[in-house]
Phi, psi and omega in degrees: 000134178292148179293142180282144177288130181292130180295150179289147171297160184301317182291324178293321179296320178296318179297320180296317179297320179295322179294318179296318179294315180293319179297318178302317181291312184294316181294324178296324181282321192240356179093175187289345179265012179302145181297133177293334176298324177293322178297313180298317180299315182291331178281347181077029178230171178279161176295330176297322177296320178300313182290336175295324180273323184227096187299334181225160175301320181299319179297322179295315181294322179299326180284333188264317192300324179305326178294330179290338184268350183302317179299330180294328178298321178291321178297318179296314180299318180294321179296318181289334181272347182296128180295338177259106184302323180292317177299320177297319179297313180297317180295324178298311180295314181298318180294318179298312183288329175295321176298314180297321181292330182271348188223101184294331177296314179296318180295319177299317181297318179296315182300319182285318185287327188269012178294326181241118182303319181300320179298322181293319179300326182279323187265340182232053185298319181292317180300318180287329176296316178294318179298322178298320178295319178297317180295315182297321178298315181293324177293315181297333180287344181090356181274325180267134182304143191291340184265006179278122183243169181297327177296328175293324177296319179301313179296320180297317179295318178298315181297318181294327178298326177290319177299314181297315182296315185285336184253002188303320186272335186251327181214074189298342179257011182299330182298331181293320176296317179298317179298322181299323178291318177303310184294324177300319180285339182268343185284116180252012184288168178302133179078009183300322182293340183263008180301152174303127184268016177271118180269156177306138178095352179237126181292152179294148179293144180291000000 
């Protein structure tokens, strides 16, 4: 039988919880490269206490990042439950990118993880399985172009993460305009070519 992990003392458990809460906040505000000293300061503990609980930055991130992804599970479930597959697909993308725009830690994680399509297939099998179902529903409905695959979605997410990162401080809603162009090109429904060509952020022509 493997040895059981000794439970943390009450004060140590409180410190760990404070570090996780502070880390979630700091990384969301400043990204995955935020100084750990700032995390410790905001948690009200020493940097030594942080390293006692999390010996490396990677160990700290592994403990924190799953919580950043929980809202995406709800967005995915809603997209799959939407009776209109195209609406569900659009809502999935809008929800995902809105999360990334609001959370620099999540956006950094996406940018780093999605550089290689193969890596994503290995590390996010459930996420890609759900995304594939969302795509297939939209394709079968006739609204999403038939040649759009999950690997195209991976590239799209990576590209959007760069837009979000570069425009976060100067034009935080720029990603919405970019998404509108993507969706315009992906819409294969009747009358798609006649859609209003005015994207968010640009006034209609007189």
